[in-house]
DSSP file (Angstrom, degrees, kcal/mol; ACC not computed):
  #  RESIDUE AA STRUCTURE BP1 BP2  ACC     N-H-->O    O-->H-N    N-H-->O    O-->H-N    TCO  KAPPA ALPHA  PHI   PSI    X-CA   Y-CA   Z-CA
    1    1 A M              0   0    0      0, 0.0     2,-0.1     0, 0.0    26,-0.1   0.000 360.0 360.0 360.0 138.5  173.3   70.5  126.4
    2    2 A A        -     0   0    0     24,-0.2     2,-0.2     1,-0.1    27,-0.1  -0.387 360.0-102.6 -74.9 149.9  176.6   71.6  128.0
    3    3 A K        -     0   0    0      1,-0.1     2,-0.3    -2,-0.1    -1,-0.1  -0.497  43.0-100.9 -70.7 141.4  180.0   70.7  126.6
    4    4 A L        -     0   0    0     69,-0.4     2,-0.2    -2,-0.2    -1,-0.1  -0.453  42.9-127.3 -59.1 123.8  181.7   67.8  128.4
    5    5 A R        -     0   0    0     -2,-0.3     2,-0.1    24,-0.2    26,-0.1  -0.485  15.3-117.5 -78.5 144.2  184.4   69.4  130.7
    6    6 A D        -     0   0    0     -2,-0.2     2,-0.6    64,-0.0    63,-0.2  -0.447  15.6-137.9 -65.3 150.4  188.1   68.4  130.7
    7    7 A I  B     +A   68   0A   0     61,-2.8    61,-3.4    -2,-0.1     2,-0.3  -0.929  44.3 160.6-110.6 102.7  189.4   66.8  133.8
    8    8 A L        +     0   0    0     -2,-0.6     2,-0.3    59,-0.2    54,-0.1  -0.855  20.2 168.6-128.5 152.6  192.8   68.6  134.0
    9    9 A K        -     0   0    0     -2,-0.3     2,-0.2    56,-0.1    -2,-0.0  -0.937  45.1 -88.9-152.1 163.1  195.4   69.3  136.7
   10   10 A L  S    S-     0   0    0     -2,-0.3    92,-0.2     1,-0.2    91,-0.1  -0.576 103.6  -0.2 -76.4 138.3  199.0   70.6  136.4
   11   11 A R  S    S-     0   0    0     90,-3.4    -1,-0.2    -2,-0.2    91,-0.2   0.804  82.6-175.5  56.9  42.2  201.7   68.0  135.9
   12   12 A P        -     0   0    0      0, 0.0    92,-2.2     0, 0.0    93,-0.4  -0.306  33.5-125.4 -67.2 155.8  199.5   64.9  136.0
   13   13 A R  S    S+     0   0    0     52,-2.2    92,-1.3     1,-0.3     2,-0.4   0.953  96.0  10.8 -58.6 -52.5  201.2   61.5  135.9
   14   14 A I  E     -bc  66 105A   0     51,-1.1    53,-2.0    90,-0.2     2,-0.6  -0.999  62.4-159.2-133.0 131.2  199.1   60.5  132.8
   15   15 A L  E     -bc  67 106A   0     90,-3.0    92,-2.4    -2,-0.4     2,-0.3  -0.958  18.1-151.4-108.5 113.0  196.8   62.7  130.6
   16   16 A F  E     -bc  68 107A   0     51,-3.0    53,-2.4    -2,-0.6     2,-0.5  -0.671  10.9-162.8 -84.3 134.7  194.4   60.4  128.8
   17   17 A V  E     -bc  69 108A   0     90,-2.3    92,-2.9    -2,-0.3    53,-0.2  -0.955   6.5-173.7-127.5 117.2  193.2   61.8  125.4
   18   18 A G  E     -b   70   0A   0     51,-3.0    53,-2.7    -2,-0.5    54,-0.2  -0.491  32.5-118.5 -96.3 175.1  190.1   60.5  123.6
   19   19 A I  S    S-     0   0    0     90,-0.4    53,-2.8     1,-0.3    -1,-0.1   0.978  79.9 -40.5 -76.9 -57.1  189.0   61.4  120.1
   20   20 A N        -     0   0    0     51,-0.2    -1,-0.3    50,-0.1    53,-0.2  -0.981  68.1 -82.2-163.9 162.9  185.6   62.9  121.1
   21   21 A P        -     0   0    0      0, 0.0    55,-2.0     0, 0.0     2,-0.1  -0.306  40.1-120.0 -71.6 148.7  182.7   62.3  123.5
   22   22 A S  B  >  -f   76   0B   0     53,-0.2     4,-2.1     1,-0.1    55,-0.2  -0.386  28.6-109.6 -72.1 164.2  180.0   59.8  122.7
   23   23 A L  H  > S+     0   0    0     53,-0.7     4,-2.7     1,-0.2     5,-0.2   0.907 122.5  53.7 -59.5 -42.0  176.4   61.1  122.6
   24   24 A R  H  > S+     0   0    0      1,-0.2     4,-2.5     2,-0.2     6,-0.2   0.886 106.9  50.6 -65.8 -36.3  175.7   59.2  125.8
   25   25 A S  H  >>S+     0   0    0      2,-0.2     4,-2.6     1,-0.2     5,-1.1   0.931 111.2  48.8 -64.9 -44.4  178.7   60.9  127.5
   26   26 A E  H  <5S+     0   0    0     -4,-2.1    -2,-0.2     1,-0.2    -1,-0.2   0.942 112.7  48.0 -56.8 -46.6  177.4   64.3  126.4
   27   27 A Q  H  <5S+     0   0    0     -4,-2.7    -2,-0.2     1,-0.2    -1,-0.2   0.896 118.1  39.6 -61.9 -43.6  174.0   63.4  127.7
   28   28 A M  H  <5S-     0   0    0     -4,-2.5    -1,-0.2     2,-0.2    -2,-0.2   0.720 104.2-128.8 -78.6 -24.8  175.3   62.1  131.1
   29   29 A G  T  <5S+     0   0    0     -4,-2.6     2,-0.3     1,-0.3   -24,-0.2   0.688  74.5 101.2  77.2  19.7  177.9   64.9  131.4
   30   30 A H  S > <S-     0   0    0     -5,-1.1     3,-0.5    -6,-0.2    -1,-0.3  -0.956  75.2-103.3-133.9 156.8  180.6   62.4  132.1
   31   31 A H  T 3  S+     0   0    0     24,-0.4    27,-0.1    -2,-0.3   -25,-0.0  -0.411  98.3   5.7 -78.3 154.1  183.5   60.8  130.1
   32   32 A F  T 3  S+     0   0    0      1,-0.1     8,-0.3    -2,-0.1    -1,-0.2   0.877  79.9 152.2  40.8  58.1  183.2   57.2  128.8
   33   33 A A    <   +     0   0    0     -3,-0.5    -1,-0.1    22,-0.1    -2,-0.1   0.451  25.8 114.9 -99.3  -4.1  179.6   57.0  130.0
   34   34 A S    >   -     0   0    0      1,-0.2     3,-2.2     2,-0.1    21,-0.0  -0.519  69.1-132.7 -68.9 133.9  178.4   54.4  127.4
   35   35 A P  T 3  S+     0   0    0      0, 0.0    -1,-0.2     0, 0.0    -2,-0.0   0.841 103.4  52.4 -61.8 -32.0  177.5   51.2  129.3
   36   36 A G  T 3  S+     0   0    0      2,-0.0   110,-0.3    -3,-0.0    -2,-0.1   0.449  87.6  97.7 -81.3   2.2  179.4   48.9  126.9
   37   37 A N    <   -     0   0    0     -3,-2.2     3,-0.4   108,-0.1     4,-0.2  -0.831  56.3-166.7 -98.5 118.1  182.6   51.0  127.3
   38   38 A P     >  +     0   0    0      0, 0.0     4,-3.0     0, 0.0     3,-0.4   0.259  48.9 119.1 -86.9  13.6  185.0   49.4  129.8
   39   39 A F  H  > S+     0   0    0      1,-0.3     4,-2.5     2,-0.2     5,-0.2   0.883  78.0  43.8 -42.9 -55.6  187.3   52.3  130.3
   40   40 A W  H  > S+     0   0    0     -3,-0.4     4,-1.4    -8,-0.3    13,-0.4   0.855 114.3  49.8 -68.9 -36.4  186.7   52.8  134.0
   41   41 A R  H  > S+     0   0    0     -3,-0.4     4,-2.8     2,-0.2    -1,-0.2   0.867 109.8  53.8 -65.3 -40.0  186.8   49.1  134.7
   42   42 A L  H  X S+     0   0    0     -4,-3.0     4,-2.7     1,-0.2     6,-0.2   0.928 104.2  54.1 -59.0 -48.1  190.1   48.9  132.8
   43   43 A L  H  <>S+     0   0    0     -4,-2.5     5,-2.7    -5,-0.2     6,-1.2   0.887 114.3  41.4 -54.5 -40.8  191.7   51.6  134.9
   44   44 A H  H ><5S+     0   0    0     -4,-1.4     3,-1.2     3,-0.2    -2,-0.2   0.909 114.9  47.3 -72.4 -45.3  190.9   49.8  138.0
   45   45 A T  H 3<5S+     0   0    0     -4,-2.8    -2,-0.2     1,-0.3    -1,-0.2   0.876 110.8  53.0 -63.2 -38.6  191.8   46.3  137.0
   46   46 A A  T 3<5S-     0   0    0     -4,-2.7    -1,-0.3    -5,-0.2    -2,-0.2   0.515 114.9-119.5 -72.7  -6.9  195.1   47.6  135.5
   47   47 A R  T < 5S+     0   0    0     -3,-1.2    -3,-0.2     2,-0.3    -2,-0.1   0.809  77.3 129.2  67.0  32.9  195.8   49.2  138.9
   48   48 A L  S   <S+     0   0    0     -5,-2.7    -4,-0.2     1,-0.3    -5,-0.1   0.733  80.7  26.1 -84.4 -25.8  196.0   52.7  137.4
   49   49 A V  S    S-     0   0    0     -6,-1.2    -1,-0.3    -5,-0.1    -2,-0.3  -0.987  77.5-137.4-133.3 146.5  193.5   53.8  140.1
   50   50 A P  S    S+     0   0    0      0, 0.0     2,-0.3     0, 0.0    -6,-0.1   0.565  83.8  47.8 -81.4  -9.6  193.1   52.1  143.5
   51   51 A V  S    S-     0   0    0      0, 0.0     2,-0.5     0, 0.0    -2,-0.1  -0.894  91.6 -98.0-127.4 156.2  189.3   52.2  143.6
   52   52 A E        -     0   0    0     -2,-0.3     2,-0.3    -8,-0.1   -11,-0.1  -0.655  45.2-166.3 -75.3 124.9  186.5   51.2  141.2
   53   53 A L        -     0   0    0     -2,-0.5     2,-0.2   -13,-0.4    -9,-0.1  -0.831  10.3-154.5-112.8 152.7  185.2   54.4  139.4
   54   54 A K    >   -     0   0    0     -2,-0.3     3,-2.0   -14,-0.0     4,-0.1  -0.689  40.6 -98.0-112.4 170.6  182.2   55.0  137.4
   55   55 A C  G >  S+     0   0    0      1,-0.3     3,-1.7    -2,-0.2   -24,-0.4   0.826 124.0  62.3 -63.8 -24.2  181.8   57.6  134.8
   56   56 A E  G 3  S+     0   0    0      1,-0.3     3,-0.3   -26,-0.1    -1,-0.3   0.701 100.2  57.5 -67.0 -16.6  180.0   59.8  137.4
   57   57 A D  G X   +     0   0    0     -3,-2.0     3,-2.7     1,-0.2     4,-0.3   0.249  68.6 115.9 -96.2   9.5  183.4   59.7  139.3
   58   58 A D  G X   +     0   0    0     -3,-1.7     3,-1.9     1,-0.3     4,-0.2   0.842  68.7  62.8 -51.0 -36.0  185.4   61.1  136.3
   59   59 A G  G >  S+     0   0    0     -3,-0.3     3,-0.9     1,-0.3    -1,-0.3   0.725  89.7  69.8 -59.4 -23.8  186.3   64.2  138.3
   60   60 A R  G X  S+     0   0    0     -3,-2.7     3,-1.8     1,-0.2     4,-0.5   0.541  70.3  92.9 -75.4  -5.0  188.1   62.1  140.8
   61   61 A L  G X >S+     0   0    0     -3,-1.9     5,-1.8     1,-0.3     3,-1.8   0.854  76.6  63.0 -52.3 -38.4  190.9   61.3  138.4
   62   62 A V  G X 5S+     0   0    0     -3,-0.9     3,-1.3     1,-0.3    -1,-0.3   0.763  92.0  65.3 -63.1 -24.5  192.9   64.2  139.7
   63   63 A E  G < 5S+     0   0    0     -3,-1.8    -1,-0.3     1,-0.2    -2,-0.2   0.720 105.5  44.6 -66.7 -22.2  193.0   62.4  143.1
   64   64 A F  G < 5S-     0   0    0     -3,-1.8    -1,-0.2    -4,-0.5    -2,-0.2   0.205 124.5-102.7-112.8  17.5  195.1   59.7  141.4
   65   65 A D  T < 5S+     0   0    0     -3,-1.3   -52,-2.2     1,-0.3   -51,-1.1   0.863  82.7 125.3  67.9  36.9  197.3   62.1  139.5
   66   66 A L  E   < - b   0  14A   0     -5,-1.8     2,-0.3   -54,-0.2    -1,-0.3  -0.847  39.6-167.3-123.4 162.1  195.5   61.6  136.3
   67   67 A A  E     - b   0  15A   0    -53,-2.0   -51,-3.0    -2,-0.3     2,-0.3  -0.949   3.8-157.3-144.3 161.4  193.8   63.9  133.7
   68   68 A L  E     +Ab   7  16A   0    -61,-3.4   -61,-2.8    -2,-0.3     2,-0.3  -0.990  19.7 147.1-148.0 133.2  191.5   63.4  130.8
   69   69 A T  E     - b   0  17A   0    -53,-2.4   -51,-3.0    -2,-0.3     2,-0.3  -0.898  32.3-118.3-149.0 179.7  190.5   65.4  127.7
   70   70 A N  E     - b   0  18A   0     -2,-0.3   -51,-0.2   -53,-0.2   -50,-0.1  -0.917  15.7-132.1-125.0 153.2  189.5   65.0  124.0
   71   71 A L  S    S+     0   0    0    -53,-2.7     2,-0.4    -2,-0.3    23,-0.2   0.930 104.6  23.2 -63.1 -44.8  190.9   65.9  120.6
   72   72 A C        -     0   0    0    -53,-2.8    -1,-0.2   -54,-0.2    15,-0.1  -0.946  66.3-155.4-120.0 140.4  187.4   67.2  119.7
   73   73 A S        +     0   0    0     -2,-0.4   -69,-0.4   -53,-0.2     2,-0.3   0.696  64.4 103.9 -91.6 -15.6  184.8   68.4  122.2
   74   74 A R  S    S-     0   0    0    -71,-0.1     2,-0.3     1,-0.1    -2,-0.1  -0.482  70.4-132.6 -71.0 126.5  181.7   67.8  119.8
   75   75 A A        +     0   0    0     -2,-0.3     2,-0.3   -55,-0.1   -53,-0.2  -0.556  33.5 170.2 -76.1 138.5  179.9   64.7  120.7
   76   76 A T  B     -f   22   0B   0    -55,-2.0   -53,-0.7    -2,-0.3     3,-0.1  -0.885  46.1-118.1-137.2 169.2  179.0   62.3  117.8
   77   77 A R  S    S+     0   0    0      1,-0.3     2,-0.4    -2,-0.3    -1,-0.1   0.883 104.7  10.6 -72.4 -40.9  177.6   58.8  117.3
   78   78 A A  S >  S-     0   0    0      1,-0.1     3,-2.4    -3,-0.1    -1,-0.3  -0.995  74.0-122.9-138.0 144.6  180.9   57.8  115.6
   79   79 A A  G >  S+     0   0    0     -2,-0.4     3,-2.1     1,-0.3    -1,-0.1   0.779 106.5  72.4 -49.8 -33.2  184.3   59.6  115.3
   80   80 A S  G 3  S+     0   0    0      1,-0.3    -1,-0.3    -3,-0.0     0, 0.0   0.622  82.1  71.3 -67.3 -16.0  184.1   59.4  111.6
   81   81 A E  G <  S+     0   0    0     -3,-2.4    -1,-0.3     2,-0.1     2,-0.2   0.534  77.3 103.4 -77.6  -6.0  181.4   62.2  111.7
   82   82 A L  S <  S-     0   0    0     -3,-2.1     2,-0.1    -4,-0.2   -62,-0.0  -0.568  74.5-124.8 -76.7 140.2  184.1   64.7  112.7
   83   83 A S     >  -     0   0    0     -2,-0.2     4,-2.2     1,-0.1     5,-0.2  -0.455  16.5-117.8 -82.0 158.1  185.2   66.9  109.9
   84   84 A T  H  > S+     0   0    0      1,-0.2     4,-2.2     2,-0.2     5,-0.2   0.886 118.8  54.3 -61.2 -36.4  188.9   67.2  108.8
   85   85 A A  H  > S+     0   0    0      2,-0.2     4,-2.5     1,-0.2    -1,-0.2   0.897 107.2  49.8 -61.6 -40.7  188.7   70.9  109.9
   86   86 A E  H  > S+     0   0    0      1,-0.2     4,-2.2     2,-0.2    -1,-0.2   0.879 111.0  49.8 -62.1 -40.5  187.4   69.9  113.4
   87   87 A M  H  X S+     0   0    0     -4,-2.2     4,-2.1     2,-0.2    -2,-0.2   0.894 112.3  46.7 -69.0 -42.2  190.3   67.4  113.7
   88   88 A I  H  X S+     0   0    0     -4,-2.2     4,-1.6     2,-0.2    -2,-0.2   0.925 114.7  46.1 -69.6 -43.0  193.0   69.9  112.7
   89   89 A A  H  X S+     0   0    0     -4,-2.5     4,-2.1     1,-0.2    -2,-0.2   0.902 111.3  53.9 -61.4 -40.1  191.6   72.6  115.0
   90   90 A G  H  X S+     0   0    0     -4,-2.2     4,-3.0     1,-0.2     5,-0.2   0.888 103.7  55.1 -64.9 -41.2  191.4   70.0  117.7
   91   91 A Q  H  X S+     0   0    0     -4,-2.1     4,-2.2     1,-0.2    -1,-0.2   0.882 107.9  49.8 -63.0 -36.1  195.0   69.0  117.3
   92   92 A R  H  X S+     0   0    0     -4,-1.6     4,-1.9     2,-0.2    -2,-0.2   0.930 111.7  46.9 -65.7 -42.6  196.1   72.6  117.9
   93   93 A V  H  X S+     0   0    0     -4,-2.1     4,-2.4     2,-0.2    -2,-0.2   0.936 112.1  50.9 -62.6 -45.9  194.0   73.0  121.0
   94   94 A L  H  X S+     0   0    0     -4,-3.0     4,-2.9   -23,-0.2     5,-0.2   0.908 107.7  53.1 -60.3 -41.2  195.3   69.7  122.4
   95   95 A A  H  X S+     0   0    0     -4,-2.2     4,-2.1    -5,-0.2    -1,-0.2   0.905 110.6  46.9 -60.0 -40.3  198.9   70.7  121.7
   96   96 A R  H  X S+     0   0    0     -4,-1.9     4,-2.4     2,-0.2    -1,-0.2   0.914 111.7  51.2 -72.0 -38.4  198.3   74.0  123.7
   97   97 A K  H  X S+     0   0    0     -4,-2.4     4,-2.9     2,-0.2     5,-0.4   0.943 110.1  50.0 -63.0 -44.8  196.6   72.1  126.6
   98   98 A I  H  X S+     0   0    0     -4,-2.9     4,-2.0     1,-0.2    -1,-0.2   0.918 111.3  48.0 -60.0 -45.0  199.6   69.7  126.7
   99   99 A R  H  < S+     0   0    0     -4,-2.1    -1,-0.2    -5,-0.2    -2,-0.2   0.906 115.9  45.9 -54.5 -43.9  202.0   72.6  126.9
  100  100 A R  H  < S+     0   0    0     -4,-2.4    -2,-0.2     1,-0.2    -1,-0.2   0.903 120.3  34.0 -73.7 -43.8  200.0   74.2  129.5
  101  101 A V  H  < S-     0   0    0     -4,-2.9   -90,-3.4    -5,-0.2    -2,-0.2   0.694  89.5-149.9 -86.7 -18.5  199.3   71.2  131.9
  102  102 A R     <  -     0   0    0     -4,-2.0    -3,-0.1    -5,-0.4    -4,-0.1   0.931  16.2-165.2  55.0  61.2  202.6   69.5  131.3
  103  103 A P        -     0   0    0      0, 0.0   -90,-0.2     0, 0.0     3,-0.1  -0.294  22.0-136.6 -67.8 160.5  201.7   65.8  131.7
  104  104 A R  S    S+     0   0    0    -92,-2.2    33,-2.2     1,-0.3     2,-0.4   0.852  91.7  20.1 -77.3 -42.7  204.4   63.2  132.2
  105  105 A V  E     -cd  14 137A   0    -92,-1.3   -90,-3.0   -93,-0.4     2,-0.7  -0.993  66.4-153.6-131.6 135.9  202.7   60.8  129.9
  106  106 A V  E     -cd  15 138A   0     31,-3.1    33,-2.3    -2,-0.4     2,-0.7  -0.948  15.7-163.8-102.2 117.1  200.1   61.4  127.2
  107  107 A A  E     -cd  16 139A   0    -92,-2.4   -90,-2.3    -2,-0.7     2,-0.5  -0.869   7.9-150.6-104.2 102.8  198.0   58.3  126.6
  108  108 A F  E     -cd  17 140A   0     31,-2.3    33,-2.9    -2,-0.7     2,-1.8  -0.576   8.7-143.0 -72.4 120.3  196.1   58.4  123.5
  109  109 A V  E    S+ d   0 141A   0    -92,-2.9   -90,-0.4    -2,-0.5    34,-0.1  -0.605  78.5  24.2 -90.9  85.7  192.9   56.3  123.9
  110  110 A G  S  > S-     0   0    0     -2,-1.8     4,-1.3    31,-1.8    31,-0.1  -0.172  74.1-122.5 128.6 137.7  192.8   54.8  120.4
  111  111 A V  H  > S+     0   0    0      1,-0.2     4,-2.4     2,-0.2     5,-0.2   0.824 108.6  60.8 -75.3 -26.9  195.3   54.2  117.7
  112  112 A S  H  > S+     0   0    0      2,-0.2     4,-2.8     1,-0.2     5,-0.2   0.946 103.5  50.6 -64.3 -46.1  193.5   56.3  115.2
  113  113 A I  H  > S+     0   0    0      1,-0.2     4,-2.3     2,-0.2    -1,-0.2   0.906 111.3  48.2 -62.7 -36.0  193.9   59.5  117.3
  114  114 A Y  H  X S+     0   0    0     -4,-1.3     4,-2.3     2,-0.2     6,-0.3   0.953 111.4  49.4 -61.4 -48.3  197.6   58.8  117.7
  115  115 A R  H  X>S+     0   0    0     -4,-2.4     5,-1.9     1,-0.2     4,-1.3   0.952 113.3  48.1 -61.0 -44.4  198.0   58.3  113.9
  116  116 A R  H  <5S+     0   0    0     -4,-2.8     3,-0.3     1,-0.2    -1,-0.2   0.929 110.9  49.6 -65.0 -39.5  196.1   61.5  113.2
  117  117 A F  H  <5S+     0   0    0     -4,-2.3    -1,-0.2    -5,-0.2    -2,-0.2   0.899 122.9  31.8 -64.2 -40.3  198.1   63.6  115.7
  118  118 A F  H  <5S-     0   0    0     -4,-2.3    -1,-0.2    -5,-0.2    -2,-0.2   0.382 105.2-122.6 -96.7  -1.0  201.4   62.4  114.4
  119  119 A R  T  <5 +     0   0    0     -4,-1.3     2,-0.5    -3,-0.3    -3,-0.2   0.875  52.1 164.0  61.5  40.1  200.3   62.0  110.8
  120  120 A V      < -     0   0    0     -5,-1.9    -1,-0.2    -6,-0.3    -2,-0.1  -0.793  26.1-156.4 -88.8 126.3  201.4   58.3  111.0
  121  121 A V        -     0   0    0     -2,-0.5     2,-0.3     1,-0.2    -1,-0.2   0.991  54.3 -35.1 -71.0 -62.5  199.8   56.4  108.0
  122  122 A Q  S    S+     0   0    0     -7,-0.0     2,-0.2     1,-0.0    -1,-0.2  -0.869 103.3  54.1-148.1 177.2  199.7   52.8  109.1
  123  123 A G        +     0   0    0     -2,-0.3     2,-0.5     1,-0.2    -2,-0.0   0.075  69.3 114.6  83.9 -26.5  201.4   50.1  111.0
  124  124 A E        +     0   0    0     -2,-0.2    -1,-0.2   -13,-0.1    -9,-0.1  -0.733  42.0 172.4 -88.4 121.1  201.8   51.8  114.4
  125  125 A G        -     0   0    0     -2,-0.5     2,-0.1     1,-0.3    -1,-0.1  -0.086  38.3 -40.7-106.1-153.5  199.7   50.0  117.0
  126  126 A A  S    S+     0   0    0     -2,-0.1    -1,-0.3    13,-0.1     2,-0.2  -0.354  87.1  59.9 -72.1 155.4  199.3   50.2  120.8
  127  127 A G  E    S-E  140   0A   0     13,-2.7    13,-2.0    -3,-0.1     2,-0.2  -0.707  86.9 -21.3 128.2-177.0  202.2   50.7  123.2
  128  128 A A  E     -E  139   0A   0     11,-0.2     2,-0.3    -2,-0.2    11,-0.2  -0.505  59.3-156.2 -69.4 137.3  205.1   53.1  124.1
  129  129 A K  E     -E  138   0A   0      9,-2.9     9,-0.5     2,-0.2    -1,-0.0  -0.778  23.9-132.1-114.7 157.8  206.2   55.5  121.4
  130  130 A E  E    S+     0   0A   0     -2,-0.3    -1,-0.1     7,-0.1     9,-0.0   0.783  79.2  96.2 -71.8 -29.4  209.4   57.4  120.7
  131  131 A Q  E     -     0   0A   0      6,-0.1     7,-0.7     7,-0.0     2,-0.3  -0.200  56.9-160.6 -68.3 153.0  207.6   60.7  120.1
  132  132 A E  E     -E  137   0A   0      5,-0.2     2,-0.5   -27,-0.0     5,-0.2  -0.943   9.6-149.6-123.8 154.6  207.2   63.3  122.8
  133  133 A I  E >  S-E  136   0A   0      3,-2.1     3,-2.7    -2,-0.3    -2,-0.0  -0.971  81.0 -29.2-123.3 116.1  204.8   66.1  123.0
  134  134 A S  T 3  S-     0   0    0     -2,-0.5     3,-0.1     1,-0.3    -1,-0.1   0.862 128.3 -45.0  37.8  46.7  206.2   69.2  124.9
  135  135 A G  T 3  S+     0   0    0      1,-0.3     2,-0.4   -33,-0.0    -1,-0.3   0.285 112.6 123.2  90.0 -10.5  208.4   66.9  127.1
  136  136 A A  E <   - E   0 133A   0     -3,-2.7    -3,-2.1   -31,-0.1    -1,-0.3  -0.689  61.3-127.3 -87.8 135.6  205.6   64.3  127.7
  137  137 A R  E     -dE 105 132A   0    -33,-2.2   -31,-3.1    -2,-0.4     2,-0.4  -0.363  25.6-127.7 -65.3 157.8  206.2   60.7  126.7
  138  138 A V  E     +dE 106 129A   0     -7,-0.7    -9,-2.9    -9,-0.5     2,-0.4  -0.952  26.3 176.8-123.2 133.5  203.5   59.1  124.5
  139  139 A F  E     -dE 107 128A   0    -33,-2.3   -31,-2.3    -2,-0.4     2,-0.5  -0.961  17.2-147.1-127.1 142.2  201.7   55.8  125.0
  140  140 A V  E     -dE 108 127A   0    -13,-2.0   -13,-2.7    -2,-0.4   -31,-0.2  -0.970  13.0-169.9-118.6 124.7  198.9   54.5  122.8
  141  141 A L  E     -d  109   0A   0    -33,-2.9   -31,-1.8    -2,-0.5     2,-0.2  -0.734  31.5-104.1-101.3 158.0  196.0   52.5  124.2
  142  142 A P        -     0   0    0      0, 0.0     6,-0.0     0, 0.0   -17,-0.0  -0.586  48.2 -95.8 -73.8 148.2  193.4   50.6  122.1
  143  143 A N        -     0   0    0     -2,-0.2     5,-0.1     1,-0.2     8,-0.1  -0.493  33.2-140.1 -63.2 131.0  190.1   52.3  122.1
  144  144 A P        +     0   0    0      0, 0.0    -1,-0.2     0, 0.0    13,-0.1   0.587  60.0 125.2 -72.5 -11.8  188.1   50.6  124.9
  145  145 A S  S >  S-     0   0    0   -108,-0.2     3,-2.0     1,-0.2  -108,-0.1  -0.195  70.3-127.9 -55.1 139.9  184.9   50.6  122.9
  146  146 A G  T 3  S+     0   0    0      1,-0.3    -1,-0.2  -110,-0.3  -109,-0.1   0.641 107.2  68.1 -63.6 -14.5  183.2   47.3  122.4
  147  147 A L  T 3   +     0   0    0      2,-0.0     2,-1.0     1,-0.0    -1,-0.3   0.550  69.1 111.2 -80.1  -6.3  183.2   48.1  118.7
  148  148 A N    <   -     0   0    0     -3,-2.0     3,-0.3     3,-0.2    -1,-0.0  -0.596  43.3-178.3 -76.7 105.6  187.0   47.8  118.5
  149  149 A A  S    S+     0   0    0     -2,-1.0    -1,-0.2     1,-0.2     4,-0.1   0.648  76.9  62.6 -79.9 -17.0  187.5   44.7  116.4
  150  150 A S  S    S+     0   0    0      1,-0.3    -1,-0.2     2,-0.1    -2,-0.1   0.816 121.4  23.5 -77.8 -28.4  191.3   44.9  116.6
  151  151 A Y  S    S+     0   0    0     -3,-0.3    -1,-0.3    -8,-0.1    -3,-0.2  -0.684  82.0 167.8-136.5  76.0  191.1   44.4  120.4
  152  152 A P        +     0   0    0      0, 0.0     2,-0.2     0, 0.0    -1,-0.1   0.815  50.4  52.3 -73.8 -38.2  187.7   42.7  120.8
  153  153 A G  S  > S-     0   0    0      1,-0.1     4,-1.5    -4,-0.1     3,-0.2  -0.567  83.7-110.3-109.7 167.9  187.7   41.5  124.5
  154  154 A F  H  > S+     0   0    0      1,-0.2     4,-2.6     2,-0.2     3,-0.3   0.900 118.7  49.9 -57.0 -47.8  188.3   43.0  127.9
  155  155 A R  H  > S+     0   0    0      1,-0.2     4,-1.6     2,-0.2    -1,-0.2   0.815 104.1  58.5 -63.7 -32.9  191.6   41.1  128.3
  156  156 A D  H  > S+     0   0    0     -3,-0.2     4,-0.5     1,-0.2    -1,-0.2   0.903 115.7  36.6 -66.0 -38.4  192.9   42.2  124.9
  157  157 A K  H >X S+     0   0    0     -4,-1.5     4,-1.3    -3,-0.3     3,-1.0   0.885 108.7  64.1 -76.8 -42.8  192.5   45.8  126.1
  158  158 A L  H 3X S+     0   0    0     -4,-2.6     4,-2.7     1,-0.3     5,-0.2   0.824  93.0  63.1 -54.9 -38.3  193.6   45.2  129.7
  159  159 A I  H 3X S+     0   0    0     -4,-1.6     4,-2.1     1,-0.2    -1,-0.3   0.923 105.5  44.8 -51.8 -45.8  197.0   44.2  128.6
  160  160 A W  H <X S+     0   0    0     -3,-1.0     4,-1.3    -4,-0.5    -1,-0.2   0.768 110.6  51.9 -76.3 -26.4  197.7   47.6  127.2
  161  161 A F  H  X S+     0   0    0     -4,-1.3     4,-2.5     2,-0.2    -1,-0.2   0.921 111.9  48.8 -72.8 -41.9  196.3   49.5  130.2
  162  162 A E  H  X S+     0   0    0     -4,-2.7     4,-2.4     1,-0.2    -2,-0.2   0.912 110.5  50.9 -59.2 -41.8  198.6   47.3  132.4
  163  163 A R  H  X S+     0   0    0     -4,-2.1     4,-2.1    -5,-0.2    -1,-0.2   0.809 106.6  54.7 -68.4 -26.9  201.6   48.1  130.1
  164  164 A L  H  X S+     0   0    0     -4,-1.3     4,-3.0     2,-0.2     5,-0.2   0.937 109.2  47.8 -63.4 -47.7  200.7   51.9  130.4
  165  165 A R  H  X S+     0   0    0     -4,-2.5     4,-2.8     1,-0.2    -2,-0.2   0.929 113.9  46.6 -61.7 -42.1  200.9   51.5  134.2
  166  166 A E  H  X S+     0   0    0     -4,-2.4     4,-2.2     2,-0.2    -1,-0.2   0.884 112.6  50.0 -64.4 -39.9  204.2   49.7  133.9
  167  167 A F  H  X S+     0   0    0     -4,-2.1     4,-1.2     2,-0.2    -2,-0.2   0.956 112.8  45.9 -64.0 -52.2  205.6   52.3  131.4
  168  168 A A  H >X S+     0   0    0     -4,-3.0     4,-1.6     1,-0.2     3,-0.5   0.910 113.3  51.3 -59.7 -45.0  204.6   55.2  133.7
  169  169 A D  H 3X S+     0   0    0     -4,-2.8     4,-1.1    -5,-0.2    -1,-0.2   0.858 106.9  52.0 -64.3 -34.0  206.1   53.4  136.7
  170  170 A S  H 3< S+     0   0    0     -4,-2.2    -1,-0.2     1,-0.2    -2,-0.2   0.717 110.9  49.0 -74.0 -17.7  209.3   52.8  135.1
  171  171 A L  H << S+     0   0    0     -4,-1.2    -2,-0.2    -3,-0.5    -1,-0.2   0.824 123.3  27.1 -82.9 -32.0  209.7   56.5  134.1
  172  172 A F  H  <        0   0    0     -4,-1.6    -2,-0.2    -5,-0.2    -3,-0.1   0.287 360.0 360.0-126.2  12.4  208.9   57.9  137.4
  173  173 A D     <        0   0    0     -4,-1.1    -1,-0.1    -5,-0.1    -3,-0.1   0.468 360.0 360.0 -89.6 360.0  209.8   55.6  140.3
């Protein structure tokens, strides 16, 4: 099976960073491909993209000045299957990608990936952060997975996707 490809462009408005692909995403060859994952619907409903996209449309993100990558490229059933060594190596690769593509905002898709990247122990949740990565502002979204008990419903997640849009708009309008 081929490795899932990053969707990158120079100077995107927002670079979304997931932890790693699901087995379904790897199988389909597209990001956020699990039927229960509302990532694509959240992007549209929050008005981050003007049209409804499906996972098969992930390559179109660049049309809307957006990009997408993962901390680790290996697909797993659960992120907990990733080794510490894979996560550390993924952080180095991600930092290089961010320096190279120079996004205006890095949006971590999940609180745990943000905590891992910045070595934050606890307490930091979703929202805009003070940290920057190579000049990019940082925003944390809840993981859109239906398994996310902290943000269980679509509306619980949508609030943060809307706040991301407002945050990016406030920085660059």
